[in-house]
C-alpha positions in Angstrom: 39.4 29.5 -20.7 38.6 26.4 -23.4 39.7 24.1 -20.5 37.2 25.3 -18.4 33.9 25.5 -20.8 35.0 21.5 -21.8 35.1 20.7 -18.4 31.1 22.1 -18.0 30.2 20.5 -20.8 30.4 17.4 -19.8 29.4 18.2 -16.4 26.3 18.7 -18.2 26.2 15.8 -20.6 27.0 13.5 -18.0 23.8 14.9 -15.8 21.2 14.9 -18.5 22.1 11.1 -19.5 21.0 9.8 -15.6 17.4 9.7 -16.7 14.9 8.8 -13.9 16.0 8.3 -10.4 14.2 4.6 -9.5 15.1 1.7 -11.5 12.0 -0.8 -13.0 12.5 -3.3 -9.9 11.7 0.2 -7.4 8.5 0.6 -9.4 7.5 -2.6 -9.3 8.3 -3.0 -5.8 7.0 0.1 -4.6 3.3 -0.9 -6.8 3.5 -4.7 -5.1 3.6 -2.7 -1.7 1.2 -0.8 -1.8 -0.9 -4.3 -3.6 0.3 -6.0 0.1 -0.9 -2.5 2.0 -4.1 -2.4 0.2 -4.9 -6.4 0.8 -3.9 -5.3 4.8 -6.5 -3.0 5.0 -8.6 -4.9 3.5 -8.3 -7.7 5.8 -9.2 -5.3 8.6 -12.5 -4.3 7.1 -14.2 -7.7 6.8 -17.2 -8.6 8.1 -16.4 -10.7 11.2 -16.5 -10.2 14.3 -14.4 -7.3 15.8 -12.2 -10.1 18.0 -11.4 -11.9 15.0 -8.2 -13.6 14.5 -7.7 -12.1 10.7 -8.8 -8.6 12.2 -6.4 -8.3 15.4 -3.6 -10.2 14.0 -3.3 -10.9 10.7 -4.1 -7.8 8.8 -1.6 -5.3 10.8 1.4 -7.8 9.8 0.1 -7.6 6.3 -0.3 -3.9 6.6 3.0 -3.5 8.2 4.7 -5.8 6.1 3.4 -3.5 3.2 4.8 -0.8 4.6 8.1 -2.5 4.8 8.6 -3.5 1.8 7.4 0.0 0.0 10.7 0.9 2.7 12.7 -1.2 0.6 11.2 -0.4 -3.0 12.6 3.2 -1.9 16.1 2.1 -1.3 16.7 -1.1 -3.3 20.0 -0.3 -5.0 20.1 -2.2 -8.5 23.8 -3.4 -9.5 24.8 -1.9 -12.3 25.5 -3.6 -15.2 28.7 -3.7 -17.2 29.0 -3.4 -21.1 
């Protein structure tokens, strides 16, 4: 019985040491993707004519790049350092 108690305690200690789901780099990439997406929407909102290059071509590319960067930020798994 003491053997099973030790196994249960060891698994609970391992789960407590895990911490956050994402690393610091994931959060930095996510914030960067939000900024890039916001810049894309601001470009789309410009005061120029409706058929300008900025609104029709550049802004959608920037928005899609921001969404893609957000996708990468969620899926990116940094390599673990061995101490």
